[in-house]
C-alpha positions in Angstrom: 84.9 -20.3 142.4 82.5 -20.7 139.0 84.5 -23.5 137.7 84.6 -25.5 141.5 80.4 -24.9 141.0 79.9 -26.5 137.7 82.5 -29.6 138.9 80.3 -30.2 141.9 77.2 -29.9 139.8 79.7 -32.6 137.6 80.2 -34.7 140.8 76.5 -34.6 141.5 75.1 -35.9 138.4 77.9 -38.6 138.3 76.5 -39.8 141.8 72.9 -39.6 139.9 73.9 -41.8 137.2 75.4 -44.1 139.6 72.7 -44.3 142.0 70.3 -45.4 139.2 72.4 -48.0 138.0 72.9 -49.2 141.7 69.2 -47.9 143.5 68.8 -46.4 146.3 69.5 -49.4 148.5 72.5 -51.7 148.3 73.0 -54.8 149.9 70.6 -57.8 149.7 71.3 -61.7 148.9 71.2 -62.2 153.1 72.7 -58.6 153.9 71.2 -55.7 155.2 69.8 -53.1 152.9 71.4 -49.8 153.1 70.2 -46.5 152.0 73.2 -45.9 148.8 75.8 -43.6 150.4 75.8 -42.0 147.3 72.9 -40.2 148.0 74.2 -38.4 150.4 77.4 -37.6 148.2 74.9 -36.4 145.6 72.9 -34.0 148.1 76.4 -32.5 149.1 77.7 -31.9 145.9 74.3 -29.9 144.6 74.3 -27.9 148.1 78.5 -27.2 147.2 76.9 -26.0 143.6 74.3 -24.1 144.7 76.1 -22.4 147.6 78.8 -21.3 145.2 76.3 -19.9 142.9 74.7 -17.8 145.0 78.1 -16.4 146.2 78.6 -15.5 142.3 75.1 -14.1 141.8 74.1 -16.1 139.5 70.7 -17.4 138.7 70.1 -20.8 137.1 67.5 -22.4 134.6 67.4 -26.4 134.9 65.1 -25.7 132.0 67.7 -24.2 129.7 70.4 -26.2 130.7 68.8 -29.7 131.3 69.8 -30.3 134.4 68.3 -30.3 137.5 68.8 -29.3 141.1 67.2 -29.2 144.4 65.2 -25.9 145.7 66.5 -23.0 146.6 68.6 -22.9 143.4 
């Protein structure tokens, strides 16, 4: 479960990098703008990480690791 948690965090960060490149909205140029679907994927992956980390009774310090997480971790 430890490795799965870290993979979920890696997926969340990969989504964030893509969102930073592509923007939070996709479409345009005559198309209807939509929220980038990677936003949900990032949120879900961070939630998976948080749930697994909590299940393992571990704490997370983003200041030490240098990664950011949502609230509750």
